[in-house]
C-alpha positions as CSV (number, residue, x, y, z in Angstrom):
1,M,60.6,272.0,63.5
2,S,64.6,271.3,64.0
3,K,66.9,272.0,61.5
4,A,67.3,268.3,60.3
5,G,63.8,267.8,59.9
6,G,63.4,270.8,57.9
7,M,65.6,269.7,55.4
8,L,64.4,266.1,55.7
9,L,61.1,268.1,54.4
10,M,62.9,269.9,51.8
11,L,64.0,266.8,50.9
12,L,60.6,265.3,50.6
13,R,59.0,268.4,48.9
14,A,61.7,267.8,46.0
15,T,60.6,264.2,45.9
16,V,57.5,264.9,46.0
17,R,57.8,267.4,42.8
18,S,58.7,264.7,40.4
19,K,56.6,261.8,39.7
20,V,59.7,259.9,38.6
21,A,61.1,260.7,42.0
22,L,58.5,259.7,44.1
23,A,58.2,256.4,42.3
24,G,61.6,255.5,43.2
25,A,61.0,256.7,46.8
26,I,58.3,254.5,46.8
27,L,60.1,251.3,46.0
28,L,63.0,252.1,47.8
29,V,60.9,252.3,51.1
30,L,59.5,248.9,49.9
31,L,62.6,247.4,49.0
32,F,65.4,248.9,51.8
33,P,64.2,247.0,55.0
34,V,63.5,244.0,53.1
35,L,66.9,243.9,51.9
36,L,68.5,245.3,54.7
37,I,67.0,242.2,56.6
38,S,67.6,239.5,53.8
39,I,71.4,240.3,53.9
40,L,71.7,239.9,58.1
41,V,69.9,236.7,57.6
42,D,72.0,235.6,54.9
43,L,75.1,236.6,56.6
44,Q,74.1,234.4,59.3
45,G,73.5,231.5,57.4
46,G,70.0,231.3,58.4
47,I,68.5,230.0,54.8
48,E,70.5,227.7,52.9
49,N,68.8,228.0,49.6
50,P,70.8,229.4,46.3
51,Y,67.1,230.8,45.4
52,F,67.0,233.0,48.5
53,S,70.6,234.3,47.7
54,F,69.8,234.9,44.1
55,L,66.6,237.1,45.0
56,I,69.0,239.0,47.3
57,Y,71.7,239.8,45.1
58,L,70.5,239.5,41.9
59,V,66.9,240.6,41.9
60,L,66.6,243.1,45.4
61,G,69.9,244.5,44.9
62,P,69.4,245.7,41.5
63,L,66.0,247.1,42.1
64,A,67.3,249.0,44.9
65,L,70.1,250.5,43.0
66,I,67.3,251.4,40.0
67,A,65.1,253.0,42.4
68,V,68.2,255.3,44.0
69,V,68.6,256.3,40.2
70,T,65.6,256.9,40.1
71,V,65.1,259.2,42.9
72,V,68.6,261.1,42.0
73,T,67.2,261.6,38.5
74,G,63.7,262.4,39.2
75,V,64.9,264.9,41.9
76,V,67.3,266.8,39.3
77,L,64.7,267.0,36.6
78,A,62.2,268.1,38.9
79,R,60.5,271.3,37.7
80,R,59.5,274.5,39.5
81,K,57.3,277.5,38.4
82,G,58.5,279.0,34.9
83,D,59.2,275.5,33.4
84,R,62.9,275.2,35.0
85,N,64.7,272.6,36.5
86,L,64.4,272.6,40.2
87,Y,67.7,271.5,41.1
88,N,70.0,272.5,38.1
89,Y,73.2,274.7,38.2
90,E,71.5,278.1,38.1
91,F,69.2,277.1,41.0
92,L,72.2,276.0,43.0
93,K,74.1,278.9,42.2
94,E,71.5,281.4,42.9
95,E,70.8,279.9,46.4
96,F,74.0,279.8,47.6
97,T,74.8,283.6,46.3
98,I,71.4,284.7,48.1
99,P,72.0,286.0,51.6
100,G,70.3,283.7,54.4
101,R,69.5,280.6,52.0
102,Y,73.4,279.3,51.5
103,S,72.9,277.7,55.1
104,R,69.7,275.9,54.2
105,I,70.8,275.0,50.6
106,R,74.0,273.7,51.9
107,R,72.7,271.6,54.7
108,F,70.0,270.5,52.3
109,V,73.1,269.4,49.9
110,Y,74.7,267.6,52.7
111,L,72.0,265.8,53.2
112,S,71.2,264.7,50.2
113,T,74.9,263.4,50.0
114,I,75.1,261.5,52.8
115,L,71.9,259.5,52.3
116,V,72.4,259.1,48.6
117,S,76.1,257.9,49.9
118,F,75.0,255.6,52.7
119,C,72.3,254.0,49.8
120,L,75.1,253.5,47.5
121,F,77.4,252.0,49.9
122,L,75.1,249.1,50.7
123,L,74.3,248.4,47.3
124,G,78.5,248.6,46.6
125,V,78.3,245.9,49.6
126,V,75.5,243.8,47.8
127,A,76.9,244.0,44.6
128,Q,80.2,242.6,46.1
129,T,78.3,240.0,47.5
130,G,76.2,239.3,44.9
131,Y,79.6,239.0,42.5
132,R,80.8,236.5,45.0
133,Y,77.5,234.5,45.1
134,T,77.5,233.9,41.1
135,N,81.4,232.8,41.4
136,S,80.3,230.4,44.2
137,T,79.8,226.5,43.8
138,E,76.5,226.9,45.4
139,F,75.5,229.1,42.8
140,C,76.8,226.9,39.8
141,G,75.9,223.9,40.7
142,N,72.4,224.3,42.4
143,F,70.4,227.6,41.2
144,C,69.9,225.6,37.4
145,H,69.2,222.5,39.4
146,T,67.5,219.8,36.7
147,V,70.1,221.3,34.5
148,M,73.1,221.1,36.6
149,S,72.6,217.9,39.3
150,P,74.7,215.6,37.3
151,E,77.8,218.1,37.4
152,L,77.5,219.1,40.8
153,I,76.8,215.6,42.2
154,T,79.8,214.4,40.3
155,Y,82.1,216.7,41.5
156,Q,81.3,216.2,45.0
157,N,82.6,212.9,44.5
158,S,85.8,213.7,42.6
159,P,89.2,214.3,43.8
160,H,88.6,218.6,42.8
161,S,85.6,218.4,45.3
162,R,87.2,221.4,47.3
163,V,88.2,223.3,44.1
164,P,85.6,226.1,43.4
165,C,84.4,225.7,40.3
166,V,85.3,229.5,38.9
167,A,89.2,228.4,39.7
168,C,89.2,226.1,36.6
169,H,86.2,227.6,34.4
170,I,86.5,231.0,35.0
171,G,90.0,232.0,36.3
172,K,90.7,235.2,38.2
173,Y,91.0,237.9,35.7
174,G,88.9,240.0,34.4
175,E,88.5,239.1,30.9
176,G,87.5,235.6,31.5
177,Q,85.1,237.0,34.5
178,A,83.4,239.1,32.0
179,T,82.9,236.3,29.7
180,A,81.3,234.0,32.0
181,K,78.7,236.7,33.1
182,L,77.8,237.1,29.6
183,T,77.8,233.6,28.8
184,G,75.8,232.6,31.7
185,L,73.1,235.2,30.6
186,R,72.5,232.8,27.6
187,Q,72.6,229.5,29.8
188,L,70.1,231.2,32.0
189,Y,67.8,231.9,29.1
190,A,68.2,228.5,27.8
191,T,67.5,227.0,31.0
192,V,64.3,229.4,31.6
193,F,63.3,228.3,28.3
194,D,64.3,224.7,28.3
195,S,66.4,225.2,25.0
196,H,69.7,223.5,26.3
197,P,71.1,220.3,24.8
198,R,70.4,216.7,26.8
199,P,73.3,216.1,27.7
200,L,74.9,218.9,27.6
201,K,78.2,219.3,25.4
202,T,81.4,219.3,27.4
203,P,82.9,222.8,26.6
204,L,85.9,221.6,24.9
205,D,86.7,224.5,23.3
206,S,86.4,227.1,26.1
207,L,88.1,225.5,28.6
208,R,91.2,227.5,29.7
209,P,94.6,226.3,29.2
210,S,95.7,223.6,31.5
211,R,98.8,225.6,32.1
212,E,96.7,227.9,33.7
213,T,94.3,225.2,35.7
214,C,95.9,221.6,36.3
215,E,99.5,223.0,36.5
216,Q,98.7,225.8,39.1
217,C,98.6,222.9,41.8
218,H,100.0,220.1,39.8
219,R,103.6,221.2,39.2
220,P,105.0,219.1,36.1
221,E,108.6,219.9,36.9
222,K,107.5,217.4,40.3
223,F,106.4,214.5,38.1
224,H,108.9,211.6,38.1
225,G,109.3,207.9,38.7
226,H,106.8,205.3,38.9
227,K,103.8,204.9,41.3
228,L,102.0,202.1,42.3
229,Y,98.7,201.7,41.7
230,R,96.3,199.0,43.4
231,F,92.8,197.9,41.7
232,D,89.6,196.6,43.2
233,S,87.2,194.7,41.5
234,F,84.4,192.7,42.2
235,L,83.4,189.3,40.2
236,P,79.7,188.7,39.6
237,D,79.8,185.1,41.0
238,E,77.8,184.1,44.2
239,N,80.4,184.9,46.0
240,N,81.5,188.4,44.6
241,S,85.0,187.4,44.6
242,H,87.2,189.9,45.5
243,K,90.1,190.7,43.2
244,Q,93.0,193.0,43.0
245,T,95.5,194.1,40.9
246,A,98.4,195.9,41.3
247,L,99.9,197.9,38.4
248,I,103.0,200.1,38.6
249,M,102.8,203.4,36.4
250,K,105.5,205.2,34.6
251,I,104.5,208.5,35.7
252,G,107.8,210.0,34.3
253,S,108.5,213.6,33.4
254,G,108.1,216.1,30.6
255,G,111.4,216.6,30.9
256,Y,111.0,220.3,32.5
257,Q,113.8,221.7,34.6
258,G,116.8,219.7,32.5
259,R,114.8,216.6,33.0
260,S,114.7,214.4,29.9
261,A,111.2,213.4,29.1
262,Q,110.3,209.9,29.8
263,G,107.3,207.6,30.6
264,I,103.5,208.4,30.6
265,H,104.1,212.2,31.1
266,W,106.5,212.3,27.9
267,H,104.0,213.1,26.0
268,T,103.6,217.0,27.0
269,S,107.8,216.9,26.6
270,E,108.8,220.5,25.9
271,K,111.3,219.7,23.5
272,E,109.5,216.8,21.3
273,R,106.0,218.1,21.0
274,L,103.0,215.9,20.2
275,F,100.0,217.8,17.9
276,Y,97.0,215.5,17.0
277,V,94.0,215.8,14.5
278,T,90.6,214.2,15.2
279,A,87.7,213.3,12.8
280,D,85.2,214.1,15.8
281,A,84.5,217.4,17.7
282,A,84.4,215.0,21.0
283,R,88.2,214.2,20.1
284,R,87.2,210.6,20.8
285,E,88.5,209.7,17.2
286,I,92.0,210.6,16.7
287,V,93.4,210.1,12.8
288,K,96.6,211.8,12.9
289,V,99.6,212.3,15.3
290,V,102.4,214.5,14.3
291,L,105.7,214.5,16.3
292,R,108.0,217.7,16.1
293,G,111.3,217.4,17.8
294,D,113.4,220.3,19.0
295,D,115.8,220.0,16.2
296,G,113.2,220.7,13.6
297,S,112.4,217.3,12.7
298,T,108.7,216.2,11.9
299,T,107.3,212.7,11.6
300,T,103.6,212.1,10.9
301,F,101.4,209.2,11.7
302,F,98.3,208.7,9.8
303,K,95.6,206.1,11.5
304,E,94.7,203.4,8.8
305,G,92.2,205.2,6.5
306,G,92.2,208.1,8.3
307,A,94.3,210.6,5.7
308,G,90.6,211.6,4.3
309,K,89.1,212.2,7.9
310,A,91.9,214.3,8.9
311,A,91.8,216.9,5.9
312,G,91.0,220.0,7.2
313,R,90.7,219.2,10.5
314,P,92.8,221.7,12.8
315,E,95.9,220.5,15.0
316,R,95.7,220.5,18.7
317,L,98.8,220.3,20.8
318,M,98.4,217.5,23.3
319,D,98.3,218.8,27.0
320,C,96.8,217.2,30.8
321,I,93.4,217.6,29.3
322,D,93.6,215.4,26.4
323,C,94.0,211.9,28.2
324,H,92.7,213.3,32.0
325,N,89.6,215.0,30.3
326,R,87.0,214.1,33.4
327,P,89.5,215.0,36.2
328,T,86.2,216.1,37.9
329,H,82.9,215.6,36.8
330,V,83.9,211.5,37.3
331,F,81.4,209.2,35.5
332,L,81.6,205.7,36.4
333,S,80.8,202.8,34.6
334,P,77.9,200.4,35.7
335,N,81.1,198.0,37.2
336,E,83.5,200.6,38.7
337,A,80.1,202.3,40.3
338,L,79.4,198.6,42.1
339,D,83.1,197.8,43.1
340,Q,82.9,201.4,44.9
341,Q,80.0,200.6,46.8
342,L,81.3,196.8,47.4
343,L,84.8,197.7,48.6
344,T,83.4,200.8,50.5
345,R,80.8,198.2,52.7
346,L,77.7,200.2,51.0
347,I,76.6,196.6,49.4
348,P,77.3,194.0,52.0
349,K,79.7,191.3,49.6
350,E,78.2,188.9,51.7
351,L,74.8,188.8,49.9
352,P,75.1,186.4,47.1
353,F,75.2,187.2,43.5
354,I,74.7,191.3,44.3
355,K,77.4,192.5,41.9
356,Q,75.6,190.5,39.2
357,Q,72.1,191.5,40.1
358,G,72.8,194.9,40.6
359,L,74.5,195.3,37.2
360,A,71.5,193.7,35.6
361,A,69.4,196.1,38.0
362,I,71.2,199.2,37.2
363,T,71.8,199.0,33.6
364,A,68.1,198.5,32.6
365,E,66.6,201.8,31.0
366,Y,64.5,204.0,33.1
367,R,62.5,207.3,31.7
368,S,63.1,208.9,34.9
369,R,65.6,209.0,38.2
370,E,62.2,208.0,40.3
371,E,61.0,205.2,37.7
372,A,65.0,203.7,38.2
373,M,65.1,204.1,42.0
374,E,61.6,202.1,42.4
375,A,62.4,199.1,39.8
376,I,65.9,198.6,41.0
377,G,64.3,198.3,44.8
378,G,61.5,195.9,43.3
379,R,63.7,194.1,41.2
380,L,66.5,193.1,43.9
381,S,63.8,192.3,46.7
382,A,61.9,190.2,44.1
383,W,64.8,188.5,42.8
384,Y,66.1,187.6,46.4
385,G,62.9,186.8,47.8
386,T,62.3,184.2,45.3
387,N,65.9,182.6,45.3
388,Y,67.2,183.3,48.8
389,P,63.7,183.2,50.8
390,E,65.5,182.2,54.0
391,L,68.2,184.9,53.9
392,T,65.4,187.5,53.3
393,A,63.6,186.3,56.4
394,E,66.7,185.9,58.2
395,Q,68.4,189.0,57.4
396,P,66.0,191.6,55.7
397,E,68.4,194.5,56.4
398,M,71.0,193.1,54.6
399,V,69.1,193.4,51.4
400,E,67.5,196.8,52.2
401,Q,71.3,197.9,52.3
402,A,72.2,196.7,49.2
403,I,69.1,198.0,47.6
404,R,69.9,201.6,49.0
405,G,74.1,200.6,48.0
406,T,72.3,199.8,44.3
407,R,70.3,202.7,43.6
408,Q,72.9,205.6,45.3
409,A,75.9,203.7,42.7
410,Y,72.8,204.3,40.1
411,A,72.0,208.0,41.5
412,E,75.7,209.2,40.9
413,N,75.9,208.3,37.5
414,V,73.0,208.2,35.3
415,F,70.6,211.1,35.2
416,P,67.7,210.1,32.4
417,E,66.1,213.7,32.7
418,M,69.3,215.2,31.3
419,G,70.1,212.2,28.8
420,I,73.1,210.9,30.4
421,R,73.5,207.3,30.6
422,W,75.9,205.0,31.4
423,E,79.1,205.9,29.1
424,T,77.7,209.2,27.8
425,Y,80.8,210.9,28.8
426,R,84.0,209.0,28.2
427,D,86.8,209.1,30.6
428,F,90.3,209.3,28.2
429,I,91.9,207.6,31.4
430,G,93.2,204.2,30.6
431,H,91.8,201.6,27.6
432,R,88.3,200.8,28.1
433,H,86.1,200.2,24.7
434,G,89.0,200.6,22.8
435,S,89.2,204.5,23.9
436,G,91.7,206.4,25.8
437,C,95.1,205.2,25.1
438,F,94.0,203.2,22.3
439,R,92.9,206.4,20.4
440,C,96.8,206.5,19.4
441,H,98.0,203.0,20.6
442,D,96.4,200.9,18.6
443,G,99.0,199.5,16.4
444,S,97.4,201.5,12.9
445,F,98.8,204.7,13.4
446,R,101.9,204.6,10.4
447,S,104.3,207.1,9.1
448,P,105.6,207.5,5.4
449,D,108.9,206.0,6.5
450,N,106.9,203.1,8.0
451,R,107.4,203.5,11.8
452,V,104.5,202.7,13.9
453,I,103.1,203.9,17.2
454,S,103.5,201.2,19.5
455,R,100.6,199.3,21.3
456,D,103.1,197.8,24.0
457,C,101.3,197.8,27.0
458,N,104.8,198.0,29.0
459,L,105.5,201.3,27.8
460,C,102.9,202.9,30.4
461,H,102.7,200.5,33.3
462,V,103.8,197.0,34.2
463,I,101.6,194.2,36.1
464,P,103.4,192.6,39.0
465,G,100.9,191.1,40.1
466,E,97.6,189.8,40.4
467,D,95.2,188.3,43.5
468,E,97.4,185.9,45.3
469,S,100.7,187.5,44.4
470,I,99.4,191.0,44.8
471,A,100.4,190.6,49.0
472,Q,104.1,190.0,47.9
473,V,103.9,193.0,45.8
474,L,102.6,195.4,48.0
475,R,104.4,194.3,50.9
476,A,108.1,194.9,48.9
477,M,106.7,198.5,48.1
478,G,106.0,198.9,51.7
479,E,102.1,198.9,51.4
480,E,99.4,197.0,53.3
481,Q,97.1,194.8,51.6
């Protein structure tokens, strides 16, 4: 028998002497080829399934590591005659000093070290890849499919769909990573035992500071001037009339690098710092505003009847997230969802009353997505079959396209299984339903010296034109209609 064969036989005997080592070896022999093949398949992109990656990196990988540790521990603690440890320090010392045994035991140690090192190297690769996998958007959005489906879909439709989840939710430093992994275990438990809330609560208190997230890309010193916005909407009439509104937004600046604070971003001025107090954890109802100047002055505004609600509540320094509270995971209102479908021609504008009927279909209450999809299709088909039978007979594809687009508008924003309806999550950009800007700018905030927080619309934007006049505005601004 060759020397290598002899060493392998010696290692095998040492493993067999210990039941612990033998159990670990059997587990390792079973796992190793499966793990190796799975990694090669995953690296080639052969299987696009988050549960496959989870099985490799978070199940098979840790089990293989346990097997290696079990083998090594079993061999080291194995007993021989005299109830002595087989490979303890005294045994190795004796083997190295006895003539003729030195070479044999040295080869044995070398072979054992090489095998263990190879296994640990492979497991290190698995651990690193698994760590990257748990930080991937695929893992965050797809693994807990039902729970995270609303967040994933709205994330994919958002302006930040190419920004990884961890860039905002975790960060690149060790503390954030460790906290996220521990929190993830609790969330996994809640998912497995179905103990999570419906809908999920927005983690306002655990969000990373905007200076570490938003301002890493959106440099505040570059916010300046005015910006032209064009808003498209469709009326719920027979012609689905297309309505356009131009807004000149006074973006302004927070006053960075010597610039004076102005416009909308005056709210984040470094010289005049704004603090506020809310009556609710969701920050929907602001009841107190405090303006602190760099000269030491302080002005406090209370909402009418809000002094009692503010008592004992913490102050918060206003930052990006207080207005841009949904820069990602954007849930639209029913009107906005259908307007987008009409604007992009996913719903044909030529179909009479489709905005009106689409609104009626998607705002009805449904217990599940499947029920909603069936009911939306049935409702629109029946209505057009009754009221426009000739159009339905001549252009059935138009009605079918409208049904697909209306279903999509619903499916991207409403998730009955997770308790998410229209307007479940409020967007504070703008002032729909008295929210957003009107949390402070509603004319009811007053200071002791009788100063009032203005509700003048022109503080933030100017409306230079609507409908026909927008053409002149766009031409003057160098835009095309």
